[in-house]
SEGU-363067 format. One line per field, with one value per atom (N, C-alpha, C): residue number from 1; atom name; x, y, z. Coordinates in nm, 2 decimals. Example, Ala and Ser with C-alpha at 12.3 -4.5 7.8 and 13.67 -1.06 7.14 Angstrom:
2
n = [1 / 1 / 1 / 2 / 2 / 2]
atom = [N / CA / C / N / CA / C]
c1 = [1.32 / 1.23 / 1.32 / 1.28 / 1.37 / 1.29]
c2 = [-0.57 / -0.45 / -0.33 / -0.22 / -0.11 / 0.00]
c3 = [0.78 / 0.78 / 0.78 / 0.71 / 0.71 / 0.79]
***
This chain:
171
n = [1 / 1 / 1 / 2 / 2 / 2 / 3 / 3 / 3 / 4 / 4 / 4 / 5 / 5 / 5 / 6 / 6 / 6 / 7 / 7 / 7 / 8 / 8 / 8 / 9 / 9 / 9 / 10 / 10 / 10 / 11 / 11 / 11 / 12 / 12 / 12 / 13 / 13 / 13 / 14 / 14 / 14 / 15 / 15 / 15 / 16 / 16 / 16 / 17 / 17 / 17 / 18 / 18 / 18 / 19 / 19 / 19 / 20 / 20 / 20 / 21 / 21 / 21 / 22 / 22 / 22 / 23 / 23 / 23 / 24 / 24 / 24 / 25 / 25 / 25 / 26 / 26 / 26 / 27 / 27 / 27 / 28 / 28 / 28 / 29 / 29 / 29 / 30 / 30 / 30 / 31 / 31 / 31 / 32 / 32 / 32 / 33 / 33 / 33 / 34 / 34 / 34 / 35 / 35 / 35 / 36 / 36 / 36 / 37 / 37 / 37 / 38 / 38 / 38 / 39 / 39 / 39 / 40 / 40 / 40 / 41 / 41 / 41 / 42 / 42 / 42 / 43 / 43 / 43 / 44 / 44 / 44 / 45 / 45 / 45 / 46 / 46 / 46 / 47 / 47 / 47 / 48 / 48 / 48 / 49 / 49 / 49 / 50 / 50 / 50 / 51 / 51 / 51 / 52 / 52 / 52 / 53 / 53 / 53 / 54 / 54 / 54 / 55 / 55 / 55 / 56 / 56 / 56 / 57 / 57 / 57 / 58 / 58 / 58 / 59 / 59 / 59 / 60 / 60 / 60 / 61 / 61 / 61 / 62 / 62 / 62 / 63 / 63 / 63 / 64 / 64 / 64 / 65 / 65 / 65 / 66 / 66 / 66 / 67 / 67 / 67 / 68 / 68 / 68 / 69 / 69 / 69 / 70 / 70 / 70 / 71 / 71 / 71 / 72 / 72 / 72 / 73 / 73 / 73 / 74 / 74 / 74 / 75 / 75 / 75 / 76 / 76 / 76 / 77 / 77 / 77 / 78 / 78 / 78 / 79 / 79 / 79 / 80 / 80 / 80 / 81 / 81 / 81 / 82 / 82 / 82 / 83 / 83 / 83 / 84 / 84 / 84 / 85 / 85 / 85 / 86 / 86 / 86 / 87 / 87 / 87 / 88 / 88 / 88 / 89 / 89 / 89 / 90 / 90 / 90 / 91 / 91 / 91 / 92 / 92 / 92 / 93 / 93 / 93 / 94 / 94 / 94 / 95 / 95 / 95 / 96 / 96 / 96 / 97 / 97 / 97 / 98 / 98 / 98 / 99 / 99 / 99 / 100 / 100 / 100 / 101 / 101 / 101 / 102 / 102 / 102 / 103 / 103 / 103 / 104 / 104 / 104 / 105 / 105 / 105 / 106 / 106 / 106 / 107 / 107 / 107 / 108 / 108 / 108 / 109 / 109 / 109 / 110 / 110 / 110 / 111 / 111 / 111 / 112 / 112 / 112 / 113 / 113 / 113 / 114 / 114 / 114 / 115 / 115 / 115 / 116 / 116 / 116 / 117 / 117 / 117 / 118 / 118 / 118 / 119 / 119 / 119 / 120 / 120 / 120 / 121 / 121 / 121 / 122 / 122 / 122 / 123 / 123 / 123 / 124 / 124 / 124 / 125 / 125 / 125 / 126 / 126 / 126 / 127 / 127 / 127 / 128 / 128 / 128 / 129 / 129 / 129 / 130 / 130 / 130 / 131 / 131 / 131 / 132 / 132 / 132 / 133 / 133 / 133 / 134 / 134 / 134 / 135 / 135 / 135 / 136 / 136 / 136 / 137 / 137 / 137 / 138 / 138 / 138 / 139 / 139 / 139 / 140 / 140 / 140 / 141 / 141 / 141 / 142 / 142 / 142 / 143 / 143 / 143 / 144 / 144 / 144 / 145 / 145 / 145 / 146 / 146 / 146 / 147 / 147 / 147 / 148 / 148 / 148 / 149 / 149 / 149 / 150 / 150 / 150 / 151 / 151 / 151 / 152 / 152 / 152 / 153 / 153 / 153 / 154 / 154 / 154 / 155 / 155 / 155 / 156 / 156 / 156 / 157 / 157 / 157 / 158 / 158 / 158 / 159 / 159 / 159 / 160 / 160 / 160 / 161 / 161 / 161 / 162 / 162 / 162 / 163 / 163 / 163 / 164 / 164 / 164 / 165 / 165 / 165 / 166 / 166 / 166 / 167 / 167 / 167 / 168 / 168 / 168 / 169 / 169 / 169 / 170 / 170 / 170 / 171 / 171 / 171]
atom = [N / CA / C / N / CA / C / N / CA / C / N / CA / C / N / CA / C / N / CA / C / N / CA / C / N / CA / C / N / CA / C / N / CA / C / N / CA / C / N / CA / C / N / CA / C / N / CA / C / N / CA / C / N / CA / C / N / CA / C / N / CA / C / N / CA / C / N / CA / C / N / CA / C / N / CA / C / N / CA / C / N / CA / C / N / CA / C / N / CA / C / N / CA / C / N / CA / C / N / CA / C / N / CA / C / N / CA / C / N / CA / C / N / CA / C / N / CA / C / N / CA / C / N / CA / C / N / CA / C / N / CA / C / N / CA / C / N / CA / C / N / CA / C / N / CA / C / N / CA / C / N / CA / C / N / CA / C / N / CA / C / N / CA / C / N / CA / C / N / CA / C / N / CA / C / N / CA / C / N / CA / C / N / CA / C / N / CA / C / N / CA / C / N / CA / C / N / CA / C / N / CA / C / N / CA / C / N / CA / C / N / CA / C / N / CA / C / N / CA / C / N / CA / C / N / CA / C / N / CA / C / N / CA / C / N / CA / C / N / CA / C / N / CA / C / N / CA / C / N / CA / C / N / CA / C / N / CA / C / N / CA / C / N / CA / C / N / CA / C / N / CA / C / N / CA / C / N / CA / C / N / CA / C / N / CA / C / N / CA / C / N / CA / C / N / CA / C / N / CA / C / N / CA / C / N / CA / C / N / CA / C / N / CA / C / N / CA / C / N / CA / C / N / CA / C / N / CA / C / N / CA / C / N / CA / C / N / CA / C / N / CA / C / N / CA / C / N / CA / C / N / CA / C / N / CA / C / N / CA / C / N / CA / C / N / CA / C / N / CA / C / N / CA / C / N / CA / C / N / CA / C / N / CA / C / N / CA / C / N / CA / C / N / CA / C / N / CA / C / N / CA / C / N / CA / C / N / CA / C / N / CA / C / N / CA / C / N / CA / C / N / CA / C / N / CA / C / N / CA / C / N / CA / C / N / CA / C / N / CA / C / N / CA / C / N / CA / C / N / CA / C / N / CA / C / N / CA / C / N / CA / C / N / CA / C / N / CA / C / N / CA / C / N / CA / C / N / CA / C / N / CA / C / N / CA / C / N / CA / C / N / CA / C / N / CA / C / N / CA / C / N / CA / C / N / CA / C / N / CA / C / N / CA / C / N / CA / C / N / CA / C / N / CA / C / N / CA / C / N / CA / C / N / CA / C / N / CA / C / N / CA / C / N / CA / C / N / CA / C / N / CA / C / N / CA / C / N / CA / C / N / CA / C / N / CA / C / N / CA / C / N / CA / C / N / CA / C / N / CA / C / N / CA / C / N / CA / C / N / CA / C / N / CA / C / N / CA / C]
c1 = [21.74 / 21.75 / 21.62 / 21.54 / 21.42 / 21.30 / 21.35 / 21.25 / 21.31 / 21.42 / 21.44 / 21.40 / 21.42 / 21.35 / 21.21 / 21.13 / 21.02 / 20.98 / 21.02 / 21.02 / 21.02 / 21.15 / 21.19 / 21.08 / 21.04 / 20.93 / 20.79 / 20.77 / 20.67 / 20.67 / 20.78 / 20.81 / 20.79 / 20.84 / 20.86 / 20.72 / 20.61 / 20.47 / 20.37 / 20.43 / 20.31 / 20.34 / 20.26 / 20.26 / 20.29 / 20.36 / 20.38 / 20.26 / 20.27 / 20.19 / 20.17 / 20.31 / 20.32 / 20.24 / 20.28 / 20.22 / 20.07 / 20.03 / 19.86 / 19.83 / 19.88 / 19.81 / 19.82 / 19.94 / 19.96 / 19.86 / 19.84 / 19.72 / 19.58 / 19.54 / 19.42 / 19.42 / 19.52 / 19.53 / 19.49 / 19.54 / 19.55 / 19.40 / 19.35 / 19.21 / 19.10 / 19.14 / 19.07 / 19.04 / 19.14 / 19.18 / 19.08 / 19.10 / 19.05 / 18.88 / 18.84 / 18.67 / 18.63 / 18.72 / 18.69 / 18.67 / 18.78 / 18.79 / 18.65 / 18.63 / 18.49 / 18.39 / 18.34 / 18.23 / 18.22 / 18.31 / 18.34 / 18.29 / 18.36 / 18.35 / 18.18 / 18.12 / 17.96 / 17.91 / 17.94 / 17.88 / 17.85 / 17.98 / 18.01 / 17.87 / 17.91 / 17.82 / 17.68 / 17.63 / 17.48 / 17.46 / 17.56 / 17.53 / 17.53 / 17.60 / 17.61 / 17.51 / 17.44 / 17.31 / 17.20 / 17.19 / 17.07 / 17.07 / 17.21 / 17.18 / 17.14 / 17.21 / 17.15 / 17.01 / 16.94 / 16.81 / 16.74 / 16.77 / 16.74 / 16.74 / 16.84 / 16.84 / 16.76 / 16.74 / 16.66 / 16.50 / 16.47 / 16.32 / 16.30 / 16.41 / 16.40 / 16.38 / 16.49 / 16.49 / 16.33 / 16.29 / 16.16 / 16.04 / 16.06 / 15.93 / 15.96 / 16.06 / 16.09 / 16.07 / 16.09 / 16.06 / 15.89 / 15.84 / 15.69 / 15.62 / 15.69 / 15.60 / 15.62 / 15.73 / 15.78 / 15.72 / 15.65 / 15.59 / 15.46 / 15.40 / 15.28 / 15.28 / 15.33 / 15.36 / 15.35 / 15.48 / 15.51 / 15.34 / 15.26 / 15.14 / 15.03 / 15.06 / 14.98 / 14.99 / 14.87 / 14.89 / 14.97 / 14.99 / 15.09 / 15.05 / 14.89 / 14.84 / 14.80 / 14.79 / 14.77 / 14.87 / 14.99 / 15.11 / 15.16 / 15.04 / 15.06 / 15.05 / 15.10 / 15.08 / 14.94 / 14.92 / 14.83 / 14.71 / 14.75 / 14.69 / 14.71 / 14.66 / 14.67 / 14.75 / 14.87 / 14.95 / 14.88 / 14.79 / 14.69 / 14.58 / 14.46 / 14.31 / 14.29 / 14.35 / 14.27 / 14.34 / 14.47 / 14.47 / 14.47 / 14.33 / 14.32 / 14.25 / 14.20 / 14.16 / 14.03 / 13.94 / 13.83 / 13.79 / 13.66 / 13.64 / 13.72 / 13.81 / 13.87 / 14.07 / 14.09 / 14.17 / 14.29 / 14.41 / 14.52 / 14.51 / 14.55 / 14.56 / 14.70 / 14.78 / 14.88 / 14.86 / 14.93 / 14.90 / 15.05 / 15.06 / 15.19 / 15.19 / 15.30 / 15.28 / 15.29 / 15.20 / 15.21 / 15.33 / 15.43 / 15.56 / 15.67 / 15.79 / 15.92 / 15.97 / 15.88 / 15.89 / 15.91 / 15.98 / 16.02 / 15.89 / 15.81 / 15.72 / 15.72 / 15.65 / 15.67 / 15.60 / 15.65 / 15.60 / 15.54 / 15.56 / 15.56 / 15.38 / 15.31 / 15.17 / 15.10 / 14.98 / 14.90 / 14.86 / 14.84 / 14.83 / 14.98 / 15.11 / 15.19 / 15.25 / 15.23 / 15.23 / 15.16 / 15.03 / 14.96 / 14.99 / 15.05 / 15.09 / 15.20 / 15.30 / 15.41 / 15.45 / 15.39 / 15.39 / 15.55 / 15.66 / 15.80 / 15.83 / 15.78 / 15.81 / 15.83 / 15.74 / 15.74 / 15.87 / 15.99 / 16.13 / 16.20 / 16.11 / 16.19 / 16.12 / 16.02 / 15.94 / 16.01 / 16.09 / 16.17 / 16.29 / 16.31 / 16.40 / 16.34 / 16.24 / 16.18 / 16.18 / 16.12 / 16.13 / 16.05 / 16.13 / 16.07 / 16.09 / 16.01 / 16.01 / 16.02 / 16.05 / 16.03 / 16.02 / 15.93 / 15.86 / 15.90 / 15.97 / 16.02 / 15.99 / 15.87 / 15.80 / 15.87 / 15.95 / 15.97 / 15.92 / 15.87 / 15.80 / 15.89 / 15.94 / 15.99 / 15.88 / 15.87 / 15.78 / 15.89 / 15.80 / 15.85 / 15.70 / 15.75 / 15.63 / 15.55 / 15.54 / 15.45 / 15.38 / 15.39 / 15.30 / 15.40 / 15.36 / 15.44 / 15.52 / 15.63 / 15.68 / 15.76 / 15.83 / 15.86 / 15.86 / 15.87 / 15.86 / 15.94 / 16.00 / 16.13 / 16.07 / 16.04 / 16.02 / 16.17 / 16.18 / 16.27 / 16.25 / 16.27 / 16.19 / 16.32 / 16.29 / 16.41 / 16.34 / 16.41 / 16.38 / 16.49 / 16.48 / 16.58 / 16.53 / 16.64 / 16.59 / 16.73 / 16.69 / 16.77 / 16.91 / 17.03 / 17.14 / 17.09 / 17.12 / 17.13 / 17.19 / 17.10 / 17.15 / 17.18 / 17.13 / 17.16 / 17.28 / 17.37 / 17.53 / 17.54 / 17.59 / 17.63 / 17.47 / 17.52 / 17.45 / 17.30 / 17.20 / 17.08 / 17.13 / 17.07 / 17.07 / 16.97 / 17.05 / 16.89 / 16.92 / 16.81 / 16.81 / 16.73 / 16.79 / 16.70 / 16.69 / 16.57 / 16.54 / 16.49 / 16.51 / 16.46 / 16.39 / 16.28 / 16.16 / 16.17 / 16.19 / 16.16 / 16.04 / 15.93 / 15.81 / 15.84 / 15.79 / 15.79 / 15.63 / 15.58 / 15.46 / 15.41 / 15.28 / 15.24 / 15.21 / 15.25 / 15.19 / 15.07]
c2 = [1.31 / 1.37 / 1.38 / 1.30 / 1.29 / 1.38 / 1.38 / 1.47 / 1.61 / 1.65 / 1.77 / 1.85 / 1.75 / 1.79 / 1.80 / 1.77 / 1.75 / 1.90 / 1.95 / 2.07 / 2.20 / 2.15 / 2.28 / 2.28 / 2.19 / 2.20 / 2.26 / 2.24 / 2.30 / 2.42 / 2.50 / 2.61 / 2.72 / 2.62 / 2.66 / 2.71 / 2.64 / 2.62 / 2.71 / 2.76 / 2.84 / 2.97 / 3.07 / 3.23 / 3.31 / 3.37 / 3.48 / 3.57 / 3.65 / 3.74 / 3.84 / 3.90 / 4.01 / 3.96 / 3.86 / 3.82 / 3.84 / 3.76 / 3.78 / 3.88 / 3.98 / 4.13 / 4.17 / 4.20 / 4.21 / 4.17 / 4.05 / 3.98 / 4.03 / 4.07 / 4.12 / 4.26 / 4.33 / 4.48 / 4.47 / 4.42 / 4.39 / 4.35 / 4.27 / 4.22 / 4.34 / 4.37 / 4.49 / 4.62 / 4.65 / 4.75 / 4.70 / 4.59 / 4.54 / 4.54 / 4.48 / 4.53 / 4.67 / 4.74 / 4.89 / 4.95 / 4.91 / 4.93 / 4.91 / 4.78 / 4.71 / 4.75 / 4.82 / 4.86 / 4.99 / 5.13 / 5.20 / 5.20 / 5.11 / 5.13 / 5.09 / 5.00 / 4.98 / 5.10 / 5.16 / 5.28 / 5.37 / 5.39 / 5.50 / 5.47 / 5.33 / 5.29 / 5.33 / 5.29 / 5.34 / 5.47 / 5.60 / 5.71 / 5.74 / 5.70 / 5.72 / 5.68 / 5.54 / 5.51 / 5.57 / 5.61 / 5.72 / 5.84 / 5.89 / 6.05 / 6.02 / 5.91 / 5.86 / 5.83 / 5.78 / 5.74 / 5.87 / 5.98 / 6.09 / 6.18 / 6.18 / 6.26 / 6.18 / 6.08 / 5.99 / 6.07 / 6.05 / 6.09 / 6.23 / 6.32 / 6.48 / 6.45 / 6.43 / 6.41 / 6.35 / 6.27 / 6.19 / 6.29 / 6.37 / 6.45 / 6.56 / 6.61 / 6.73 / 6.69 / 6.57 / 6.49 / 6.53 / 6.45 / 6.42 / 6.57 / 6.65 / 6.82 / 6.85 / 6.83 / 6.93 / 6.83 / 6.70 / 6.59 / 6.69 / 6.73 / 6.79 / 6.91 / 7.00 / 7.14 / 7.13 / 7.01 / 7.00 / 6.93 / 6.89 / 6.85 / 6.97 / 7.09 / 7.20 / 7.25 / 7.29 / 7.41 / 7.55 / 7.57 / 7.70 / 7.80 / 7.84 / 7.97 / 7.94 / 7.80 / 7.76 / 7.75 / 7.79 / 7.79 / 7.93 / 7.96 / 8.07 / 8.06 / 8.14 / 8.14 / 8.12 / 8.04 / 8.01 / 7.88 / 7.86 / 7.78 / 7.60 / 7.51 / 7.37 / 7.32 / 7.24 / 7.18 / 7.09 / 7.04 / 6.93 / 6.95 / 6.94 / 6.96 / 6.87 / 6.75 / 6.66 / 6.70 / 6.81 / 6.84 / 6.96 / 6.99 / 7.14 / 7.14 / 7.02 / 7.02 / 6.98 / 6.99 / 6.95 / 6.83 / 6.78 / 6.64 / 6.53 / 6.64 / 6.56 / 6.53 / 6.57 / 6.54 / 6.64 / 6.60 / 6.71 / 6.82 / 6.93 / 7.06 / 7.12 / 7.08 / 7.13 / 7.22 / 7.35 / 7.49 / 7.50 / 7.61 / 7.68 / 7.80 / 7.84 / 7.92 / 8.06 / 8.14 / 8.28 / 8.35 / 8.33 / 8.38 / 8.29 / 8.32 / 8.24 / 8.24 / 8.21 / 8.18 / 8.03 / 8.01 / 7.85 / 7.83 / 7.68 / 7.66 / 7.48 / 7.43 / 7.30 / 7.22 / 7.09 / 6.99 / 6.89 / 6.91 / 6.79 / 6.84 / 6.78 / 6.84 / 6.73 / 6.67 / 6.56 / 6.57 / 6.71 / 6.72 / 6.67 / 6.67 / 6.69 / 6.52 / 6.45 / 6.32 / 6.21 / 6.28 / 6.22 / 6.25 / 6.36 / 6.38 / 6.29 / 6.26 / 6.21 / 6.12 / 6.01 / 5.93 / 5.94 / 5.91 / 5.89 / 6.00 / 6.13 / 6.23 / 6.20 / 6.05 / 6.01 / 6.03 / 5.97 / 5.96 / 6.06 / 6.18 / 6.31 / 6.39 / 6.32 / 6.38 / 6.45 / 6.36 / 6.42 / 6.50 / 6.56 / 6.63 / 6.78 / 6.79 / 6.92 / 6.98 / 6.91 / 6.95 / 7.08 / 7.13 / 7.29 / 7.27 / 7.29 / 7.35 / 7.50 / 7.53 / 7.66 / 7.67 / 7.73 / 7.72 / 7.88 / 7.88 / 8.08 / 8.04 / 8.11 / 8.12 / 8.22 / 8.20 / 8.36 / 8.33 / 8.43 / 8.47 / 8.56 / 8.52 / 8.62 / 8.64 / 8.76 / 8.83 / 8.82 / 8.83 / 8.84 / 8.93 / 9.06 / 9.12 / 9.14 / 9.18 / 9.18 / 9.06 / 8.95 / 8.81 / 8.74 / 8.63 / 8.56 / 8.46 / 8.44 / 8.31 / 8.20 / 8.21 / 8.13 / 8.16 / 7.99 / 8.04 / 7.93 / 7.97 / 7.93 / 7.88 / 7.76 / 7.71 / 7.65 / 7.69 / 7.63 / 7.57 / 7.44 / 7.38 / 7.37 / 7.36 / 7.34 / 7.27 / 7.17 / 7.08 / 7.10 / 7.15 / 7.12 / 7.06 / 7.00 / 6.91 / 6.93 / 6.91 / 6.95 / 6.78 / 6.79 / 6.71 / 6.59 / 6.47 / 6.37 / 6.41 / 6.39 / 6.41 / 6.58 / 6.64 / 6.78 / 6.82 / 6.77 / 6.79 / 6.82 / 6.90 / 7.00 / 7.10 / 7.13 / 7.24 / 7.15 / 7.23 / 7.19 / 7.11 / 7.01 / 6.93 / 6.99 / 7.04 / 7.05 / 7.00 / 7.01 / 6.94 / 7.05 / 7.06 / 7.18 / 7.11 / 7.13 / 7.07 / 7.22 / 7.21 / 7.35 / 7.28 / 7.36 / 7.34 / 7.48 / 7.42 / 7.54 / 7.51 / 7.62 / 7.59 / 7.70 / 7.67 / 7.74 / 7.77 / 7.88 / 7.87 / 7.79 / 7.70 / 7.64 / 7.70 / 7.63 / 7.71 / 7.64]
c3 = [11.29 / 11.21 / 11.15 / 11.14 / 11.08 / 11.15 / 11.28 / 11.37 / 11.33 / 11.36 / 11.33 / 11.19 / 11.06 / 10.93 / 10.96 / 11.02 / 11.06 / 11.11 / 11.25 / 11.32 / 11.18 / 11.14 / 10.98 / 10.92 / 10.85 / 10.79 / 10.84 / 10.94 / 10.99 / 11.03 / 11.05 / 11.09 / 10.95 / 10.83 / 10.70 / 10.64 / 10.69 / 10.63 / 10.71 / 10.82 / 10.88 / 10.83 / 10.87 / 10.83 / 10.96 / 10.94 / 11.03 / 11.09 / 11.20 / 11.24 / 11.15 / 11.09 / 11.00 / 10.89 / 10.81 / 10.68 / 10.70 / 10.80 / 10.81 / 10.84 / 10.89 / 10.90 / 10.77 / 10.68 / 10.56 / 10.47 / 10.48 / 10.39 / 10.42 / 10.55 / 10.56 / 10.53 / 10.55 / 10.51 / 10.36 / 10.28 / 10.13 / 10.09 / 10.17 / 10.13 / 10.16 / 10.29 / 10.33 / 10.24 / 10.17 / 10.10 / 9.98 / 9.90 / 9.78 / 9.82 / 9.94 / 9.95 / 9.97 / 10.01 / 9.99 / 9.86 / 9.80 / 9.65 / 9.57 / 9.60 / 9.55 / 9.58 / 9.68 / 9.74 / 9.67 / 9.71 / 9.64 / 9.49 / 9.41 / 9.27 / 9.25 / 9.32 / 9.30 / 9.36 / 9.46 / 9.48 / 9.39 / 9.32 / 9.23 / 9.11 / 9.07 / 8.96 / 8.99 / 9.11 / 9.14 / 9.15 / 9.16 / 9.16 / 9.00 / 8.95 / 8.79 / 8.70 / 8.76 / 8.70 / 8.74 / 8.83 / 8.90 / 8.82 / 8.81 / 8.76 / 8.59 / 8.52 / 8.39 / 8.40 / 8.48 / 8.49 / 8.48 / 8.59 / 8.61 / 8.49 / 8.39 / 8.30 / 8.19 / 8.16 / 8.08 / 8.10 / 8.22 / 8.26 / 8.22 / 8.22 / 8.20 / 8.06 / 7.99 / 7.81 / 7.78 / 7.84 / 7.81 / 7.82 / 7.93 / 7.96 / 7.83 / 7.84 / 7.69 / 7.58 / 7.55 / 7.41 / 7.41 / 7.52 / 7.52 / 7.50 / 7.56 / 7.56 / 7.43 / 7.36 / 7.24 / 7.12 / 7.12 / 7.04 / 7.05 / 7.13 / 7.18 / 7.07 / 7.12 / 7.05 / 6.90 / 6.85 / 6.72 / 6.64 / 6.75 / 6.69 / 6.67 / 6.74 / 6.73 / 6.60 / 6.56 / 6.43 / 6.48 / 6.39 / 6.43 / 6.48 / 6.45 / 6.50 / 6.66 / 6.70 / 6.81 / 6.91 / 6.87 / 6.95 / 7.00 / 7.09 / 7.18 / 7.34 / 7.41 / 7.53 / 7.60 / 7.68 / 7.78 / 7.71 / 7.55 / 7.51 / 7.57 / 7.54 / 7.57 / 7.48 / 7.53 / 7.42 / 7.32 / 7.38 / 7.30 / 7.33 / 7.23 / 7.29 / 7.40 / 7.44 / 7.53 / 7.64 / 7.63 / 7.77 / 7.82 / 7.79 / 7.84 / 7.99 / 8.03 / 8.20 / 8.22 / 8.07 / 8.07 / 8.08 / 8.12 / 8.16 / 8.27 / 8.33 / 8.44 / 8.39 / 8.27 / 8.19 / 8.27 / 8.25 / 8.30 / 8.21 / 8.28 / 8.21 / 8.20 / 8.06 / 8.06 / 7.95 / 7.98 / 7.89 / 7.86 / 7.74 / 7.71 / 7.84 / 7.89 / 8.03 / 7.94 / 8.01 / 7.99 / 7.98 / 8.07 / 8.08 / 8.13 / 8.11 / 8.11 / 8.22 / 8.34 / 8.48 / 8.50 / 8.60 / 8.63 / 8.71 / 8.69 / 8.75 / 8.77 / 8.91 / 8.93 / 8.86 / 8.83 / 8.72 / 8.83 / 8.94 / 9.05 / 9.13 / 8.98 / 9.03 / 8.98 / 8.97 / 8.90 / 8.77 / 8.75 / 8.58 / 8.52 / 8.58 / 8.50 / 8.52 / 8.63 / 8.65 / 8.56 / 8.55 / 8.45 / 8.32 / 8.27 / 8.15 / 8.12 / 8.22 / 8.21 / 8.32 / 8.33 / 8.47 / 8.51 / 8.43 / 8.45 / 8.54 / 8.54 / 8.64 / 8.78 / 8.83 / 8.97 / 9.04 / 8.90 / 8.97 / 8.98 / 8.96 / 9.04 / 9.08 / 9.16 / 9.22 / 9.39 / 9.43 / 9.57 / 9.53 / 9.42 / 9.38 / 9.33 / 9.36 / 9.35 / 9.18 / 9.11 / 8.94 / 8.88 / 8.84 / 8.76 / 8.63 / 8.55 / 8.41 / 8.40 / 8.25 / 8.21 / 8.05 / 8.01 / 7.84 / 7.80 / 7.72 / 7.64 / 7.52 / 7.47 / 7.33 / 7.28 / 7.17 / 7.09 / 6.94 / 6.91 / 6.75 / 6.70 / 6.55 / 6.46 / 6.37 / 6.31 / 6.24 / 6.12 / 5.96 / 5.87 / 5.79 / 5.76 / 5.67 / 5.81 / 5.90 / 6.01 / 6.07 / 5.99 / 6.03 / 6.08 / 6.16 / 6.22 / 6.13 / 6.17 / 6.04 / 6.12 / 6.24 / 6.32 / 6.45 / 6.51 / 6.66 / 6.75 / 6.81 / 6.90 / 7.04 / 7.05 / 7.20 / 7.25 / 7.36 / 7.42 / 7.60 / 7.61 / 7.70 / 7.79 / 7.93 / 8.03 / 8.11 / 8.20 / 8.31 / 8.42 / 8.55 / 8.61 / 8.75 / 8.81 / 8.95 / 9.05 / 9.17 / 9.24 / 9.23 / 9.24 / 9.25 / 9.35 / 9.34 / 9.44 / 9.60 / 9.68 / 9.83 / 9.85 / 9.72 / 9.80 / 9.73 / 9.69 / 9.65 / 9.51 / 9.51 / 9.37 / 9.34 / 9.21 / 9.16 / 9.09 / 9.06 / 9.00 / 8.85 / 8.84 / 8.74 / 8.61 / 8.48 / 8.39 / 8.27 / 8.19 / 8.08 / 7.98 / 7.84 / 7.77 / 7.63 / 7.54 / 7.45 / 7.40 / 7.24 / 7.14 / 7.03 / 7.02 / 6.90 / 6.83 / 6.69 / 6.61 / 6.47 / 6.53 / 6.39 / 6.29 / 6.16 / 6.08 / 6.06 / 6.00 / 6.00 / 5.85 / 5.90 / 5.78 / 5.67 / 5.57 / 5.45 / 5.36]
***
C-alpha cells in the first residue's frame, strides 16, 4: 500500500505537457507585452525630447528678439548684435520672407547646440513678422516662430512647434 501511495503522489506532483505549454505561452505573452511597453516608452520619451529641444530653440530665438530695440525688429537684421556673422560668430538674422529655411547649419548649431538632436530629422524654421500701424507709425510687431522636423522613422506627419511674440512700440 505504501508503494501505491508513493506512485500516486509522484503522478500528482508532475506537470502535464499541456500545462507546461500553456504556462510557456502565458510567460511568452507577458514578455512580449513588457518589451512592447518599453519600446513605446522609449518612442514617447524621444518625442518629448524632440519637442523640448524645439521649444528651447524657439524660446532662445524669441528671447533674442525681445532684447532688440523695437526699431531694429526688421527683416534682414541680426537677432542680436553679437549674431551678425562678424568676427567668425554665427550669422542669425530675421528672414526677409516667411519661407521655411533649414536650421541644420553650423550657424544655427552654434546658436543653439541642442539642435544636434534634430539634425537627422531635417529641421526647418519659419519666421513671420507682421507690423501693425497706428497713425501711419509702427505700433505693434507680431513674430510667429515655427520649427518643423520629420517624424521618427519617417512615420506620420511632420512634427511642429510654434511660439508667438508680440512687441509693442517702446515709449
